[in-house]
LORO-857844 format. One line per field, with one value per residue: x, y, z of N, C-alpha, C in turn; residue number from 1. Coordinates in pm, 1 decimal, padded with zeros to 6 digits. Layout:
BEGIN
n_px = [X ...]
n_py = [Y ...]
n_pz = [Z ...]
ca_px = [X ...]
ca_py = [Y ...]
ca_pz = [Z ...]
c_px = [X ...]
c_py = [Y ...]
c_pz = [Z ...]
zakol = [NUM ...]
//
This chain:
BEGIN
n_px = [04891.4 04658.4 04461.4 04515.4 04456.5 04185.9 04092.3 04151.2 03979.7 03735.2 03741.7 03737.8 03485.6 03319.4 03382.2 03270.0 02997.7 02889.5 02876.5 02670.8 02462.6 02422.8 02363.6 02119.3 01809.8 01721.5 01455.7 01179.6 00983.4 00769.8 00685.9 00862.8 01074.8 01340.6 01641.0 01654.0 01743.9 01963.3 02088.9 02338.5 02661.7 02703.7 02454.2 02381.7 02588.2 02535.2 02292.4 02381.9 02554.5 02369.9 02228.9 02428.7 02557.1 02360.9 02382.0 02578.4 02773.4 02851.5 03185.8 03242.9 03088.5 02979.9 03150.6 03023.3 02701.1 02525.0 02231.2 02048.2 01998.2 02050.4 02230.8 02441.2 02507.9 02585.7 02814.6 02974.6 03006.8 03140.4 03375.9 03477.7 03514.8 03708.9 03919.9 03961.1 04042.1 04284.3 04435.0 04433.3 04569.8 04821.5 04895.3 04900.8 05103.6 05318.8 05345.6 05401.1 05641.2 05806.5 05808.6 05935.7 06182.1 06274.8 06287.9 06483.3 06702.1 06742.7 06810.0 07090.1 07214.1 07131.8 07255.9 07523.9 07543.7 07512.2 07752.0]
n_py = [-01633.3 -01502.2 -01690.2 -01882.0 -01738.6 -01695.4 -01961.6 -02017.3 -01838.4 -01941.4 -02196.0 -02121.3 -02001.0 -02217.1 -02396.4 -02257.7 -02227.9 -02479.8 -02664.8 -02538.1 -02559.7 -02836.0 -02917.1 -03046.2 -02898.6 -02814.8 -02963.2 -02760.6 -02580.3 -02597.4 -02856.8 -03034.9 -03146.6 -03103.7 -02919.8 -02555.9 -02390.9 -02216.1 -02262.7 -02296.7 -02417.4 -02439.2 -02483.4 -02723.8 -02886.1 -02883.2 -03021.4 -03272.2 -03345.7 -03361.9 -03587.2 -03787.0 -03780.5 -03744.0 -03655.1 -03465.8 -03200.2 -02862.6 -02725.1 -02462.1 -02134.8 -01890.0 -01570.6 -01343.0 -01302.9 -01236.7 -01030.6 -01092.8 -01281.8 -01127.0 -00932.9 -01098.1 -01188.7 -00944.4 -00885.0 -01098.8 -01041.9 -00798.7 -00882.8 -01040.0 -00838.3 -00675.6 -00859.9 -00905.3 -00649.5 -00626.0 -00831.6 -00737.6 -00492.8 -00586.7 -00736.5 -00533.8 -00367.3 -00545.6 -00585.4 -00321.8 -00279.2 -00469.3 -00370.9 -00125.6 -00216.8 -00346.8 -00125.7 00036.2 -00134.8 -00148.5 00110.5 00179.7 00035.0 00168.9 00415.4 00337.0 00258.4 00500.4 00633.9]
n_pz = [-05063.4 -04988.8 -05042.6 -04851.3 -04617.0 -04660.5 -04652.2 -04386.4 -04249.0 -04337.3 -04219.1 -03948.9 -03928.0 -03998.4 -03788.4 -03583.4 -03645.8 -03727.2 -03495.2 -03350.9 -03527.9 -03558.6 -03302.4 -03085.3 -03003.8 -02672.8 -02477.9 -02396.8 -02157.3 -01865.3 -01792.8 -01902.7 -01765.0 -01801.9 -01727.7 -01721.8 -02030.5 -02017.1 -01769.1 -01656.9 -01545.4 -01272.8 -01140.1 -01258.4 -01168.1 -00893.4 -00893.9 -00985.7 -00776.9 -00571.4 -00652.2 -00660.2 -00403.7 -00158.7 00109.0 00119.3 00247.1 00202.0 00205.3 00268.5 00285.4 00042.8 00028.1 -00061.4 -00171.9 -00453.5 -00482.3 -00688.2 -00994.1 -01216.5 -01126.4 -01059.3 -01315.1 -01425.8 -01270.0 -01346.5 -01620.1 -01595.8 -01473.3 -01682.6 -01875.5 -01753.7 -01738.9 -02014.9 -02085.3 -01944.6 -02064.5 -02330.0 -02296.3 -02211.7 -02438.2 -02635.3 -02530.6 -02543.3 -02820.3 -02900.9 -02761.2 -02886.1 -03149.4 -03106.6 -03016.6 -03248.2 -03416.6 -03294.3 -03307.0 -03579.3 -03643.4 -03583.3 -03789.8 -04020.6 -03975.9 -03987.9 -04252.5 -04379.2 -04366.3]
ca_px = [04874.2 04518.9 04383.0 04536.4 04381.2 04044.7 04065.2 04154.4 03854.4 03627.0 03750.5 03694.1 03340.5 03257.0 03398.1 03181.9 02856.6 02844.4 02828.3 02542.8 02363.0 02396.3 02321.2 01975.2 01749.4 01672.8 01311.0 01147.0 00853.2 00777.8 00660.3 00957.0 01166.6 01478.0 01680.4 01645.2 01847.0 02081.2 02098.5 02477.5 02728.4 02694.4 02329.0 02385.6 02679.0 02461.3 02196.1 02456.0 02602.1 02251.8 02194.0 02537.3 02579.8 02255.4 02417.7 02696.5 02769.8 02956.3 03296.9 03236.2 02982.4 03035.9 03168.5 02925.7 02595.7 02451.4 02088.4 01967.4 02073.3 02094.2 02351.3 02547.4 02549.6 02657.3 02947.2 03050.9 03044.1 03240.6 03500.1 03527.3 03561.4 03836.0 04020.1 03991.5 04119.2 04421.7 04502.7 04453.5 04675.8 04948.1 04927.5 04938.3 05235.4 05418.9 05365.1 05468.9 05777.7 05879.9 05829.0 06037.7 06309.6 06317.7 06320.4 06610.8 06811.2 06764.0 06861.8 07237.0 07253.2 07112.1 07359.5 07652.1 07540.7 07514.1 07892.2]
ca_py = [-01599.9 -01466.3 -01813.7 -01944.6 -01660.7 -01725.8 -02094.4 -02008.1 -01775.5 -02037.1 -02298.4 -02061.6 -01982.9 -02349.1 -02451.1 -02183.8 -02242.4 -02618.3 -02722.9 -02478.6 -02607.0 -02976.7 -02944.0 -03059.8 -02799.2 -02878.9 -02951.5 -02644.9 -02582.5 -02638.0 -02998.5 -03118.4 -03212.7 -03066.0 -02792.9 -02443.7 -02395.3 -02139.5 -02273.9 -02284.8 -02537.2 -02448.1 -02547.2 -02863.9 -02956.0 -02901.3 -03130.1 -03398.4 -03378.5 -03404.5 -03723.6 -03879.4 -03781.6 -03658.3 -03602.1 -03380.3 -03068.1 -02775.7 -02696.6 -02322.1 -02054.3 -01776.9 -01446.9 -01245.6 -01362.6 -01129.3 -01037.2 -01149.3 -01340.6 -01020.9 -00872.0 -01197.3 -01183.1 -00817.5 -00898.9 -01191.0 -00968.5 -00699.9 -00957.6 -01076.3 -00716.3 -00635.1 -00956.1 -00877.7 -00525.3 -00654.1 -00909.2 -00647.6 -00398.7 -00659.5 -00769.5 -00409.5 -00325.7 -00639.0 -00555.4 -00192.3 -00297.5 -00541.1 -00277.9 -00028.1 -00289.3 -00365.3 00005.0 00082.4 -00220.8 -00118.1 00247.6 00183.9 -00017.8 00276.5 00514.0 00282.3 00258.0 00639.0 00681.5]
ca_pz = [-04923.8 -04965.9 -05041.9 -04720.8 -04519.7 -04684.6 -04598.9 -04240.4 -04206.2 -04363.0 -04114.7 -03822.0 -03933.4 -03993.3 -03653.5 -03494.2 -03681.1 -03737.9 -03368.9 -03314.5 -03622.0 -03537.2 -03164.9 -03070.4 -02914.8 -02550.5 -02459.4 -02315.2 -02091.9 -01725.6 -01772.6 -01977.5 -01673.3 -01833.4 -01666.6 -01815.3 -02133.3 -01976.8 -01623.8 -01617.5 -01495.9 -01126.8 -01098.3 -01301.6 -01076.3 -00767.5 -00915.0 -00993.9 -00642.2 -00496.1 -00692.8 -00626.6 -00258.2 -00102.4 00241.1 00104.2 00310.2 00145.9 00294.6 00311.0 00223.9 -00032.2 00103.2 -00109.8 -00253.6 -00521.2 -00451.3 -00797.1 -01103.6 -01307.0 -01069.8 -01074.5 -01455.9 -01443.2 -01210.4 -01431.1 -01741.3 -01555.4 -01454.3 -01816.2 -01942.3 -01691.7 -01783.9 -02155.2 -02088.2 -01898.7 -02168.9 -02443.3 -02261.5 -02213.7 -02576.5 -02702.1 -02482.0 -02595.6 -02962.3 -02910.1 -02713.8 -02989.6 -03261.4 -03066.0 -03012.8 -03387.0 -03472.8 -03238.7 -03354.4 -03720.6 -03655.7 -03597.0 -03919.2 -04116.2 -03951.5 -04034.1 -04398.7 -04426.6 -04371.2]
c_px = [04728.0 04429.9 04395.7 04458.1 04231.8 04005.8 04062.6 04025.5 03735.7 03625.7 03702.3 03542.4 03269.7 03267.2 03309.3 03035.6 02809.1 02802.7 02693.6 02430.4 02324.9 02348.2 02168.3 01923.7 01696.4 01521.3 01281.8 01009.5 00864.7 00757.7 00760.5 01053.6 01311.8 01513.8 01666.3 01765.0 01974.6 02098.9 02242.2 02531.7 02713.5 02567.6 02325.6 02478.6 02610.8 02360.6 02266.9 02506.4 02486.3 02209.9 02300.0 02554.6 02477.4 02290.1 02539.0 02673.6 02880.9 03063.5 03292.1 03123.2 03046.5 03048.7 03063.8 02827.1 02518.2 02301.2 02001.6 02058.3 02125.3 02222.9 02468.6 02599.0 02628.4 02799.5 03035.4 03096.8 03150.6 03376.5 03560.6 03582.4 03694.5 03947.9 04059.7 04072.6 04262.8 04498.2 04530.3 04564.5 04812.1 04990.0 04970.9 05075.4 05345.6 05449.3 05440.3 05614.4 05861.6 05906.2 05938.4 06175.3 06362.3 06359.3 06455.4 06727.4 06840.7 06825.2 07014.9 07285.2 07239.1 07220.6 07495.2 07658.7 07549.6 07657.5 07961.0]
c_py = [-01567.6 -01590.1 -01884.0 -01871.3 -01687.8 -01861.9 -02094.3 -01947.0 -01868.8 -02145.6 -02243.8 -02047.8 -02117.8 -02411.0 -02379.4 -02217.5 -02387.0 -02680.6 -02665.0 -02531.1 -02752.1 -03009.0 -02950.5 -02954.6 -02870.9 -02866.0 -02836.0 -02661.5 -02635.0 -02787.6 -03089.5 -03193.7 -03179.9 -02937.0 -02679.9 -02442.8 -02324.3 -02144.0 -02263.8 -02412.4 -02551.1 -02520.2 -02693.6 -02945.0 -02980.2 -03014.4 -03265.0 -03440.8 -03425.8 -03546.1 -03823.1 -03893.2 -03690.6 -03597.3 -03510.1 -03244.7 -02983.4 -02744.5 -02555.0 -02252.7 -01939.0 -01652.4 -01343.7 -01316.9 -01250.0 -01143.3 -01095.2 -01206.0 -01236.6 -00955.7 -00969.2 -01198.0 -01055.9 -00828.6 -00993.3 -01120.5 -00863.3 -00767.1 -00995.3 -00953.9 -00669.5 -00730.3 -00933.0 -00749.7 -00546.9 -00730.7 -00821.3 -00547.5 -00466.7 -00691.0 -00646.0 -00360.1 -00417.4 -00610.8 -00423.6 -00203.0 -00367.3 -00451.6 -00176.2 -00093.7 -00310.2 -00232.7 00053.6 -00006.0 -00195.0 00020.4 00251.6 00131.3 00091.0 00383.5 00466.8 00282.4 00400.4 00690.9 00649.6]
c_pz = [-04893.7 -04962.8 -04906.9 -04612.6 -04535.0 -04631.6 -04446.1 -04187.1 -04227.6 -04255.8 -03980.6 -03819.5 -03925.7 -03854.5 -03552.5 -03519.7 -03679.0 -03605.2 -03325.3 -03403.6 -03592.8 -03395.5 -03158.1 -02973.3 -02791.0 -02540.3 -02364.9 -02253.6 -01951.5 -01704.4 -01840.0 -01886.9 -01698.8 -01761.8 -01768.0 -01909.9 -02090.3 -01825.5 -01574.9 -01556.1 -01344.5 -01082.2 -01142.1 -01212.7 -00942.1 -00779.8 -00918.3 -00856.3 -00556.3 -00529.2 -00644.8 -00475.3 -00191.7 00033.8 00237.0 00171.2 00249.5 00249.7 00347.8 00237.3 00147.0 00055.9 00065.7 -00199.9 -00320.2 -00496.2 -00563.1 -00904.7 -01200.8 -01257.0 -01078.8 -01218.3 -01484.0 -01388.2 -01292.3 -01558.4 -01710.5 -01535.8 -01588.6 -01888.4 -01884.8 -01735.7 -01929.1 -02168.1 -02047.1 -02006.1 -02290.4 -02417.4 -02268.6 -02356.7 -02653.3 -02658.8 -02534.9 -02741.7 -02978.0 -02865.8 -02819.5 -03110.8 -03228.7 -03063.0 -03155.1 -03449.2 -03421.1 -03284.1 -03501.8 -03739.0 -03663.9 -03732.1 -04027.1 -04100.5 -04002.8 -04186.7 -04455.7 -04439.6 -04497.4]
zakol = [1 2 3 4 5 6 7 8 9 10 11 12 13 14 15 16 17 18 19 20 21 22 23 24 25 26 27 28 29 30 31 32 33 34 35 36 37 38 39 40 41 42 43 44 45 46 47 48 49 50 51 52 53 54 55 56 57 58 59 60 61 62 63 64 65 66 67 68 69 70 71 72 73 74 75 76 77 78 79 80 81 82 83 84 85 86 87 88 89 90 91 92 93 94 95 96 97 98 99 100 101 102 103 104 105 106 107 108 109 110 111 112 113 114 115]
//
């Protein structure tokens, strides 16, 4: 069983590290013509839409526009943390509920064997 767990961890680490190792580094610098390395999918999508359909008009405007990129990143991280907390709470409650269900279903069997 330990060998299988070790192989699983090795596979996880390799699947995480190998794509980062083999990926080519993007050209950097203001004259390279490449978008910034961490520009995100939204800005790349806007650039692609500008190339494909230059007369495109957005259907609606955002309700709230953060004043800076740092605040937008903070709100995104906060959203991710709240989502992780909700998922963790649900997972913990599910595990605890299942353990309690198994404990209560095993208790009558012990009582019946004690007689």
